[in-house]
C-alpha positions as CSV (number, residue, x, y, z in Angstrom):
1,M,-5.1,-18.8,-19.9
2,P,-3.6,-22.1,-18.9
3,D,-0.5,-20.7,-17.3
4,A,-2.2,-17.7,-15.5
5,R,0.4,-17.5,-12.8
6,P,2.0,-14.1,-12.7
7,R,5.7,-14.0,-13.4
8,L,8.1,-11.2,-12.9
9,K,9.7,-10.3,-16.3
10,P,12.0,-7.5,-17.5
11,E,10.3,-4.5,-19.0
12,D,12.6,-4.4,-22.0
13,W,15.4,-6.4,-23.7
14,T,18.6,-5.4,-25.4
15,V,20.5,-7.6,-27.9
16,N,24.2,-7.4,-28.5
17,R,26.9,-9.7,-29.8
18,W,26.9,-11.6,-26.5
19,G,23.1,-12.4,-26.6
20,R,19.8,-11.1,-25.3
21,H,19.9,-9.4,-21.9
22,A,17.4,-7.4,-19.8
23,K,17.8,-3.6,-20.3
24,T,19.0,-1.7,-17.3
25,A,18.3,1.9,-16.1
26,D,19.9,4.4,-13.8
27,A,18.4,4.2,-10.2
28,A,18.7,7.9,-9.8
29,T,15.8,8.4,-12.2
30,L,13.5,6.8,-9.5
31,G,13.8,10.0,-7.5
32,I,13.7,9.7,-3.7
33,E,13.1,6.0,-3.9
34,G,16.2,5.3,-6.0
35,W,19.8,5.0,-5.1
36,Q,22.1,7.9,-5.5
37,P,25.4,7.5,-7.4
38,I,28.2,5.8,-5.5
39,P,31.5,7.7,-5.2
40,R,34.8,5.8,-5.9
41,R,38.4,6.7,-6.8
42,N,39.4,5.8,-10.3
43,R,42.9,4.7,-11.3
44,K,44.1,8.3,-11.6
45,G,42.9,9.1,-8.0
46,V,40.0,11.2,-9.1
47,I,36.7,10.7,-7.3
48,V,34.0,9.7,-9.8
49,Q,30.3,9.0,-9.3
50,D,29.2,5.5,-10.6
51,A,25.5,5.2,-11.4
52,V,23.6,2.4,-9.7
53,R,21.9,0.3,-12.4
54,F,18.7,-1.7,-12.0
55,T,16.4,-3.7,-14.2
56,P,12.8,-2.4,-14.4
57,C,10.4,-5.3,-14.2
58,V,6.7,-5.9,-14.8
59,W,4.2,-8.7,-13.7
60,D,3.0,-10.7,-16.7
61,P,0.1,-11.4,-17.0
62,T,-1.3,-8.7,-14.8
63,P,-4.0,-9.6,-12.2
64,A,-6.5,-7.6,-14.2
65,R,-5.8,-9.6,-17.3
66,I,-6.2,-12.9,-15.4
67,A,-9.5,-11.6,-14.0
68,A,-10.7,-10.6,-17.5
69,A,-9.8,-14.1,-18.8
70,R,-11.7,-15.8,-16.0
71,R,-14.7,-13.6,-16.6
72,A,-14.7,-14.4,-20.3
73,Y,-14.4,-18.2,-19.4
74,L,-17.4,-17.9,-17.0
75,D,-19.4,-16.1,-19.7
76,W,-18.6,-18.9,-22.2
77,W,-19.5,-21.5,-19.6
78,G,-22.8,-19.8,-19.0
79,Y,-23.6,-19.8,-22.7
80,L,-22.9,-23.5,-22.8
81,L,-25.3,-24.0,-19.9
82,A,-28.0,-22.0,-21.6
83,M,-27.5,-23.9,-24.9
84,Q,-27.7,-27.2,-23.0
85,A,-31.0,-26.2,-21.3
86,A,-32.4,-25.0,-24.7
87,L,-31.4,-28.3,-26.4
88,M,-32.8,-30.4,-23.5
89,G,-36.1,-28.5,-23.8
90,A,-36.4,-29.2,-27.5
91,D,-37.8,-32.6,-28.6
92,L,-34.7,-34.0,-30.4
93,I,-35.1,-37.5,-31.8
94,R,-31.7,-38.3,-33.2
95,I,-29.5,-36.3,-30.8
96,K,-29.1,-37.1,-27.1
97,V,-28.0,-34.1,-24.9
98,T,-26.0,-35.0,-21.8
99,R,-25.5,-33.0,-18.7
100,D,-21.7,-33.1,-19.1
101,L,-20.0,-29.7,-19.0
102,P,-16.4,-28.6,-18.6
103,P,-15.4,-27.5,-15.1
104,M,-17.0,-24.2,-14.0
105,R,-13.8,-22.9,-12.4
106,P,-10.8,-24.9,-13.6
107,W,-8.3,-22.5,-12.0
108,N,-9.5,-23.8,-8.5
109,Q,-8.3,-27.3,-9.4
110,I,-4.7,-26.4,-9.7
């Protein structure tokens, strides 16, 4: 995962004639943590309750997905190390095995 930095993204999108926009939801659905409707007077003088809208967001990629990708990379790196040791132990005449390997933890070099 070359760009493994988590980014906050909208949970869902909606498309209309003006383009693609993040989908919103009513804050009252959040329960006690959400905002209640806001009262206001409309043009006829009647008090109406306006819903407070918000955009539900998620972190992408999740920390668990980043950790899984790093574990998979370390597994791959370990297999390369084992293959290098096995090839160095074999008496190869026409092939020279070097000690060069990719970085063990490239995410620390950012």
